[in-house]
C-alpha positions in Angstrom: -60.0 174.6 187.7 -58.4 172.8 190.4 -54.9 170.8 190.8 -55.6 167.0 191.7 -52.1 165.6 191.9 -48.4 166.3 191.4 -45.7 163.7 190.5 -42.1 164.8 190.8 -40.0 162.2 189.0 -37.0 164.5 189.6 -36.9 168.2 190.4 -34.5 169.7 192.7 -34.3 167.7 196.0 -37.5 165.7 195.2 -37.3 162.4 193.3 -40.3 160.2 192.8 -42.4 162.3 195.0 -46.3 162.6 194.5 -48.5 165.3 196.4 -52.2 165.1 196.3 -54.7 168.3 196.6 -58.2 168.6 197.6 -60.9 171.0 196.7 -61.1 174.2 198.7 -58.3 175.2 201.0 -54.8 173.3 201.0 -52.3 174.0 203.7 -49.0 172.7 202.7 -46.6 172.5 205.8 -42.8 171.9 205.9 -40.1 173.3 207.8 -37.5 175.5 206.3 -35.5 174.0 203.5 -38.1 171.1 203.1 -39.0 171.9 199.6 -42.0 174.2 199.5 -40.7 176.9 197.0 -39.4 173.7 194.9 -42.8 172.4 194.9 -44.1 175.9 193.9 -41.7 176.5 191.2 -42.6 172.8 190.0 -46.2 173.9 189.5 -45.1 177.0 187.5 -43.0 174.9 185.4 -45.6 172.2 184.6 -47.8 175.0 183.5 -45.6 177.1 181.7 -42.3 175.2 181.0 -39.0 176.2 182.3 -36.6 177.8 179.6 -32.8 177.6 180.2 -31.1 181.2 180.0 -28.0 181.8 177.9 -24.6 183.1 178.8 -23.8 184.3 182.4 -27.3 184.5 183.1 -27.8 180.7 183.1 -25.6 180.3 186.1 -28.5 181.2 188.5 -31.6 180.8 186.2 -34.4 178.5 187.5 -33.3 175.6 185.1 -29.7 175.3 186.7 -31.1 175.9 190.3 -33.8 173.2 190.1 -32.0 170.6 188.4 -32.3 167.0 190.2 -29.9 166.6 192.8 -29.9 162.7 192.0 -29.9 161.6 188.3 -30.3 164.8 186.0 -31.8 162.3 183.3 -35.0 162.4 185.5 -35.6 165.9 185.2 -39.5 165.8 184.6 -42.7 165.3 186.2 -46.5 165.4 185.8 -49.5 167.5 186.9 -53.1 166.3 187.0 -55.9 169.1 187.0 -59.5 169.2 186.5 -61.1 171.7 184.0 -64.6 172.0 182.8 -65.5 168.4 183.9 -62.4 166.7 182.3 -59.4 165.4 183.9 -56.2 166.5 182.3 -52.6 165.1 182.7 -49.8 167.5 181.7 -46.3 165.8 181.4 -43.2 167.8 180.8 -39.5 166.7 180.4 -37.4 169.7 181.2 -34.1 168.3 179.9 -32.2 170.5 177.4 -31.5 167.5 175.1 -35.2 166.0 175.6 -37.6 168.7 175.8 -41.2 167.0 175.9 -44.5 168.2 176.4 -47.6 166.0 176.5 -51.2 166.9 177.2 -53.7 163.9 177.9 -57.4 164.1 178.7 -57.8 161.3 180.9 -61.7 161.6 180.8 -61.7 160.7 177.2 -58.7 158.8 177.2 -56.8 160.2 174.4 -53.7 162.5 173.9 -54.2 166.1 172.9 -52.2 168.3 171.0 -50.9 171.1 173.2 -52.1 173.7 171.1 -52.1 177.4 172.4 -55.8 177.9 172.4 -56.4 174.7 174.5 -53.5 175.7 176.8 -55.0 179.4 177.1 -58.5 177.6 178.3 -56.6 175.5 180.6 -54.6 178.5 182.3 -57.8 180.7 182.2 -56.2 183.1 179.9 -53.3 184.0 182.2 -49.8 184.3 180.7 -46.8 183.3 182.7 -45.9 186.8 183.9 -49.7 187.4 184.7 -49.5 184.1 186.7 -46.6 185.1 188.6 -47.9 188.6 189.5 -51.4 187.7 190.5 -52.4 184.3 191.5 -48.8 183.1 192.6 -48.2 185.2 195.6 -45.1 185.2 197.6 -44.2 187.1 200.6 -43.2 190.8 199.9 -39.5 191.3 199.5 -39.5 194.9 200.8 -37.9 195.3 204.3 -39.1 198.8 204.8 -42.2 200.9 205.1 -40.7 203.2 202.3 -39.8 200.0 200.3 -43.5 198.7 200.4 -44.8 202.2 199.4 -42.7 202.2 196.3 -43.8 198.5 195.6 -47.4 199.2 195.9 -47.2 202.5 193.8 -45.4 200.8 191.2 -48.0 198.1 191.2 -50.9 200.5 191.0 -49.4 202.5 188.3 -48.6 199.4 186.2 -52.0 198.0 186.6 -54.0 201.2 186.1 -51.9 202.1 183.1 -52.1 198.8 181.3 -54.3 196.3 183.1 -51.3 193.9 183.3 -48.4 194.0 185.7 -46.2 192.9 182.7 -46.9 196.1 181.1 -45.5 199.6 182.0 -45.6 201.4 178.6 -43.0 204.0 179.7 -40.8 201.4 181.0 -41.3 198.7 178.5 -40.7 201.4 175.7 -37.4 202.1 177.4 -36.5 198.7 178.0 -37.2 197.8 174.2 -34.8 200.5 173.3 -32.3 199.2 175.3 -33.0 195.4 174.2 -32.9 196.8 170.6 -29.4 198.5 171.3 -28.1 195.1 172.9 -29.6 192.9 170.0 -27.8 195.3 167.5 -24.6 194.8 169.7 -25.0 191.1 169.2 -25.0 191.1 165.7 -21.8 189.7 164.1 -21.3 191.4 160.6 -18.4 189.3 159.6 -20.0 185.9 160.2 -20.7 185.4 156.5 -17.2 186.2 155.4 -15.7 183.6 158.0 -18.2 181.1 157.0 -17.3 181.2 153.3 -13.5 181.2 154.2 -14.1 178.2 156.7 -16.0 176.5 153.9 -12.7 176.5 151.6 -10.6 175.2 154.1 -13.0 172.3 154.9 -12.9 171.5 151.3 -9.1 171.3 151.2 -8.8 169.3 154.1 -11.2 166.8 152.8 -9.2 166.4 149.5 -6.2 166.0 151.5 -7.8 163.5 153.6 -9.1 161.4 150.9 -5.5 160.8 149.4 -4.4 157.0 149.0 -1.5 157.4 151.2 -4.0 157.8 154.2 -5.7 154.5 153.8 -5.5 152.7 156.6 -3.4 149.4 156.2 -2.7 149.3 159.8 -5.1 146.4 160.6 -3.5 144.3 157.6 0.1 144.8 158.9 -1.0 144.3 162.4 -2.7 141.0 161.7 0.4 140.1 159.5 2.8 141.0 162.4 0.5 139.0 164.8 0.5 136.0 162.5 4.6 136.2 162.3 4.6 136.5 166.0 2.3 133.5 166.4 4.4 131.4 164.0 7.7 132.5 165.8 5.9 131.3 169.1 4.8 128.0 167.5 8.3 127.5 166.1 10.1 128.8 169.1 8.0 126.2 171.4 8.9 123.3 168.7 12.5 124.3 168.8 12.6 124.4 172.7 10.9 121.0 172.7 13.6 119.4 170.2 16.4 121.1 172.1 15.0 119.5 175.4 14.6 116.1 173.4 18.3 116.4 172.0 19.6 117.3 175.4 18.1 114.2 177.0 19.2 112.2 174.2 22.8 113.5 174.2 22.7 113.1 178.1 21.8 109.4 177.3 24.5 108.8 174.9 27.2 110.9 177.3 26.0 108.6 180.1 27.0 105.8 177.9 30.1 107.3 176.8 29.1 108.0 173.5 29.3 111.2 171.4 28.0 110.4 167.9 26.9 107.5 165.8 30.7 106.8 164.8 31.6 106.4 168.3 28.8 103.8 169.0 29.8 101.9 165.7 33.4 102.0 166.9 32.5 100.7 170.5 30.0 98.1 168.7 33.0 96.8 166.5 35.4 96.8 169.2 33.2 94.8 171.5 32.6 92.5 168.7 36.2 92.0 168.1 37.0 91.4 171.9 34.1 88.8 171.6 35.8 87.0 168.7 39.2 87.2 170.6 37.5 86.0 173.5 36.0 83.1 171.5 39.4 82.1 170.1 41.1 82.7 173.3 39.0 80.7 175.1 39.1 77.8 172.6 42.8 77.8 172.5 43.1 78.0 176.1 41.0 75.0 176.6 43.3 72.6 174.5 44.9 70.1 177.0 47.8 69.1 174.4 49.7 72.2 174.9 50.1 71.5 178.8 50.7 67.8 178.1 53.3 69.1 175.5 54.9 71.3 177.9 55.3 68.6 180.6 56.6 66.1 178.2 59.0 68.5 177.0 60.3 68.9 180.3 60.4 65.4 181.2 62.3 64.6 177.8 64.6 67.6 178.5 65.5 66.1 182.0 66.0 62.6 180.7 68.1 64.0 177.6 70.2 66.0 180.2 70.3 62.8 182.4 71.6 60.8 179.4 74.0 63.1 178.3 75.7 63.4 181.8 75.4 59.4 182.1 77.3 59.3 178.6 79.6 62.1 179.5 80.4 60.1 182.8 80.8 56.9 181.1 83.4 58.4 178.6 84.1 57.4 174.9 83.0 53.7 175.9 79.4 54.0 176.3 76.7 52.4 174.2 76.3 55.4 172.0 79.7 55.8 171.0 80.1 52.1 170.6 77.1 52.1 168.4 78.7 55.1 166.3 81.9 53.4 166.1 80.3 50.3 164.7 78.8 52.5 162.3 82.3 53.9 161.6 81.5 57.2 163.2 83.7 58.8 165.5 81.5 60.7 168.2 83.3 61.2 171.1 81.4 61.3 174.7 81.9 64.9 174.9 80.1 65.7 171.5 77.4 63.2 172.7 77.0 65.1 175.9 76.9 68.3 173.9 74.3 67.1 171.7 72.1 65.8 174.6 72.9 68.8 176.4 71.6 70.8 173.3 68.4 68.6 172.9 67.7 69.0 176.4 67.9 72.8 176.3 65.6 72.8 173.1 63.1 70.6 175.1 63.2 72.7 178.0 62.7 75.9 176.0 60.0 74.2 173.9 58.2 73.2 177.1 58.8 76.7 178.6 57.3 78.4 175.5 54.3 76.2 175.6 53.7 76.9 179.1 54.2 80.7 178.8 51.7 80.8 175.6 49.1 79.0 177.8 49.4 81.6 180.4 49.3 84.4 178.0 46.1 83.1 176.5 44.7 82.9 180.1 45.8 86.4 180.6 44.1 87.5 177.2 41.2 85.6 178.1 40.8 87.4 181.5 41.1 90.8 179.9 38.6 89.9 177.2 36.5 88.5 179.8 36.6 91.9 181.9 35.9 93.9 178.8 32.9 91.9 178.0 31.6 91.7 181.4 31.8 95.2 181.8 30.0 96.2 178.4 27.4 93.6 178.9 27.0 94.7 182.4 26.7 98.3 181.7 24.3 98.1 178.8 22.3 95.0 179.3 22.5 94.7 183.1 24.1 91.2 183.3 27.7 90.4 182.7 26.9 86.8 181.5 29.1 86.3 178.1 27.3 84.4 175.5 26.2 84.7 172.0 22.5 85.7 173.1 24.2 88.4 175.3 26.1 89.7 172.2 22.9 89.8 170.2 21.2 91.9 172.9 24.3 94.1 173.1 24.3 94.5 169.3 20.5 95.3 169.5 21.3 97.8 172.1 23.7 99.4 170.1 21.4 99.5 167.3 19.1 101.3 169.5 21.7 103.9 170.4 22.6 104.2 166.6 19.0 105.1 166.1 18.9 107.5 168.8 22.0 109.2 167.4 20.5 109.3 164.2 17.4 110.7 165.4 19.2 113.2 167.5 21.3 114.5 164.4 17.9 114.6 162.6 16.4 116.9 165.4 19.5 119.1 165.3 19.1 119.6 161.6 15.5 120.5 162.3 16.6 122.7 165.0 18.9 124.4 162.5 15.9 124.7 160.0 13.7 126.3 162.7 16.3 128.7 163.9 16.7 129.9 160.3 12.8 130.0 159.8 12.5 132.1 163.2 15.3 134.5 161.9 13.3 134.9 158.9 10.0 135.4 160.7 11.6 138.0 162.8 12.8 140.0 160.0 9.2 139.9 158.7 7.8 140.8 162.0 10.5 143.8 162.1 9.6 144.8 158.4 5.8 144.7 159.6 7.1 147.0 162.7 8.5 149.5 160.4 5.5 149.7 158.2 3.2 149.8 161.2 5.1 152.6 162.7 5.0 154.5 159.4 1.3 153.8 159.3 0.5 155.0 162.7 2.6 158.1 162.0 0.1 158.5 159.0 -2.8 157.8 160.9 -1.7 160.1 163.7 -1.4 162.9 160.7 -4.9 161.8 159.6 -5.9 162.0 163.1 -5.0 165.6 163.5 -6.4 166.4 160.2 -9.6 165.0 161.1 -9.4 166.8 164.3 -8.8 170.1 162.6 -11.7 169.2 160.2 -13.7 168.6 163.2 -12.9 171.9 164.7 -13.7 173.6 161.3 -17.0 171.9 161.2 -17.7 172.8 164.8 -16.8 176.5 163.8 -19.1 176.2 161.0 -21.9 175.0 163.2 -21.2 177.9 165.4 -21.2 180.3 162.7 -24.1 178.7 161.0 -25.9 179.3 164.5 -24.5 182.9 164.6 -25.9 183.4 160.8 -29.1 182.0 162.1 -28.9 184.2 165.3 -28.2 187.1 163.1 -31.5 186.5 161.2 -33.2 186.0 164.4 -31.8 189.0 166.0 -32.8 191.2 162.8 -36.5 189.7 163.4 -36.6 190.5 167.0 -35.3 194.3 166.1 -38.1 194.4 163.7 -40.6 193.0 166.2 -39.3 195.5 168.9 -39.8 198.2 166.3 -43.4 197.0 165.8 -44.0 196.6 169.5 -42.9 200.0 170.2 -45.5 201.3 167.7 -48.3 199.1 168.9 -47.8 199.6 172.5 -47.8 203.5 171.9 -51.4 203.1 170.0 -53.0 200.8 172.7 -51.7 202.2 176.0 -54.2 205.1 176.0 -57.5 202.8 175.2 -55.9 200.3 178.1 -55.6 202.7 180.6 -59.2 204.3 180.3 -60.8 200.7 180.8 -58.9 198.6 183.1 -57.9 201.2 185.7 -61.4 201.8 186.5 -62.2 198.2 187.1 -59.2 197.6 188.9 -59.8 200.3 191.5 -63.5 199.2 192.1 -62.7 195.4 192.4 -59.6 196.2 194.7 -62.0 198.5 196.9 -64.6 195.8 197.0 -61.8 193.4 198.5 -60.0 195.5 200.8 -62.8 196.3 203.0 -63.1 192.5 203.7 -59.3 191.9 204.2 -58.7 194.8 206.6 -61.9 193.7 208.8 -63.6 197.0 207.7 -60.8 199.4 208.9 -60.5 200.7 205.3 -63.3 200.3 202.8 -61.9 201.4 199.7 -58.8 202.6 197.7 -58.5 205.7 195.8 -56.1 206.8 193.4 -55.5 210.3 192.0 -54.3 211.5 188.7 -50.9 211.5 190.1 -51.2 207.7 191.0 -50.9 208.7 194.8 -52.9 205.9 196.7 -55.2 206.8 199.6 -57.2 204.3 201.8 -60.8 205.4 202.7 -61.9 205.2 206.2 -65.6 206.4 207.5 -64.0 209.7 208.5 -60.9 210.5 206.1 -58.5 209.7 203.6 -55.1 208.1 204.7 -52.2 208.5 202.4 -50.8 204.9 201.5 -47.1 205.8 203.1 -48.8 206.4 206.5 -50.5 203.0 207.1 -48.6 200.0 208.7 -46.4 197.7 206.7 -48.8 194.8 207.6 -51.6 196.8 206.2 -49.7 197.4 203.0 -49.1 193.7 202.9 -52.9 193.3 203.1 -53.4 195.9 200.5 -50.9 194.3 198.2 -52.6 191.0 198.7 -56.2 192.8 197.6 -54.7 194.1 194.6 -53.3 191.2 193.1 -56.2 189.2 193.8 -58.3 191.9 192.3 -56.0 191.8 189.2 -56.2 187.9 189.2 -60.1 188.3 189.0 -60.1 190.9 186.3 -57.7 189.0 184.1 -59.8 185.7 184.6 -63.1 187.6 184.1 -63.8 185.9 180.8 -62.7 182.5 181.7 -65.1 179.9 182.7 -63.3 178.9 185.9 -60.6 180.4 188.0 -57.2 178.9 188.7 -56.1 177.8 192.2 -54.6 180.5 194.4 -51.1 179.9 195.5 -49.4 181.2 198.5 -45.7 180.7 199.3 -44.8 181.6 202.9 -47.3 185.0 202.2 -48.2 185.7 205.7 -45.0 185.8 207.4 -45.2 189.5 208.5 -48.9 189.0 209.5 -49.8 189.0 213.3 -52.3 186.8 214.6 -55.1 189.1 214.2 -54.2 189.9 210.8 -53.8 186.3 209.8 -57.1 185.6 211.2 -58.7 187.9 209.2 -56.8 187.2 205.9 -57.6 183.5 206.2 -61.2 183.9 206.8 -61.6 186.5 204.1 -59.7 184.2 201.6 -62.0 181.2 202.4 -64.9 183.4 201.6 -63.4 185.7 198.9 -62.1 183.0 196.7 -64.3 180.4 195.4 -61.6 178.7 193.7 -59.1 176.3 195.0 -56.4 177.8 197.4 -53.1 176.4 198.3 -51.1 177.7 201.1 -47.2 176.9 201.6 -46.2 177.7 205.1 -43.1 176.7 207.4 -45.5 177.6 210.4 -48.3 175.5 211.9 -50.2 178.4 213.1 -52.2 178.7 209.7 -53.5 175.1 210.2 -54.1 175.9 213.9 -56.2 179.0 213.4 -58.3 177.3 210.5 -59.0 174.5 212.9 -59.7 176.9 215.6 -62.1 178.8 213.3 -63.6 175.8 212.1 -62.7 176.6 208.2 -62.3 173.5 206.3 -59.0 172.7 205.0 -56.7 169.9 204.2 -53.3 169.4 205.6 -50.5 168.3 203.5 -47.1 167.6 205.4 -43.8 167.5 203.6 
């Protein structure tokens, strides 16, 4: 088996990144924080998946640690690998809400169901724990020689006892006891009672919510209020328009000194009367007989007065007196003079009256003319007085009367609009009151719905708790079964696997230590000794570098044994595993690895010395820089 290509769509710091591997030895070089461990973890995630942990442990678990830095919706990727002559593509989506796992056989061009048997074949029979403790090799975390000795003793003990780093019977049994107690502590006995009580509360709330008073009439009244508001705006706009029209019309009437239609009619009638008086006065003033009469009256008055003076001067023997005496009338001269004087005075008065009346007519004509000229000039723009002008004036007055009548009608309409607006405002206020009441009811409904939602959420939690109780009970039963099974199988596993582990590890130790140590021996107390041509060296007396080499040999031995029945071996992965190696040990380790492991090898490193040493020793490899 070999890895061909990784495509990281979103994982930790990487986004849309593709990395290609070749057969044999691959050196992946990158500086510190370049993402080597992220790629290493991504490979593990593609093979076995990444499950988020629960509770406080989830804060620092792998799932949260390697969530994409950019766009968490792309927490996914693909791994292409070759196995058994076929090329497979594993696609995984790690998101909690969208977990997907696809297995595609690119050679056959079809999607395969990711069954356990097929995955076990691709993974060469390794579980995730076995993978982490064998072929996936990181730097030893022990900082002291004593710590390294303890690490190796534990490793040897576990492998010798069970054949698998994941299993230490004694520790596992103790662990299972603790797990059982923890699981029993997680059981929630009162969950069933709470569930039943909450179910009753939910039914009561649902009955209350279904009551008619909570029927949502808010949209209807909001629409009704909006319609009233719209009608108010329309009528208000119409009213404003009419008010402006009335204001302009009243301004026109006011500019022409009119207040209403009655004032127009009175003005028109007065002007007509003045025009008729003007016509009569003009006709009367144009008569010449009055002037002639006045002049004649003045002349006759003078003549009468002159005759009277003459007769009076002549005394009683004047022709008139003689004539009267002849007619047997005794009319003395004084009487004649008085008569003639009276006649002269009458004629003079008649002449004066005639002249005065003429002047009066002229004055009246002048006044009528002024009035008419002022009216015609103001309304017609021409002060010419004529019947045509009067007709035009009357037409103008008719326009004013129509305007006044129109304004009166507009004012009536304004009054009606005002009443309509008041009625609509009352309707709007009424709708607002209903809306306020509806909003209060809807608020109460929302609170009840929110409470119902909370109850249902609690129901889900309780349902989950009940399911968890069932699961925990099943796990407790499984723990009891596992403890019994482990006790039965531990003896037979210890007898078979331990012998092969010691034998295989011894074969590899000689190669990785450059022949300094040829094998490893483990006594009945699980004390490890390194064999040299001259003596046995206790494990705690070798250097830390040698311990690291022994640890590597043991892991590789375990990997070979665990994959012994597989047709192919999985790639061997190192993540900064040679940091503690000096130059000689590194050279020996690299040469030994290239010869000892026939499968694909991937070395993640932050140093360039691995590549330089491989090049110097002419060991074929592929350099990948990130």
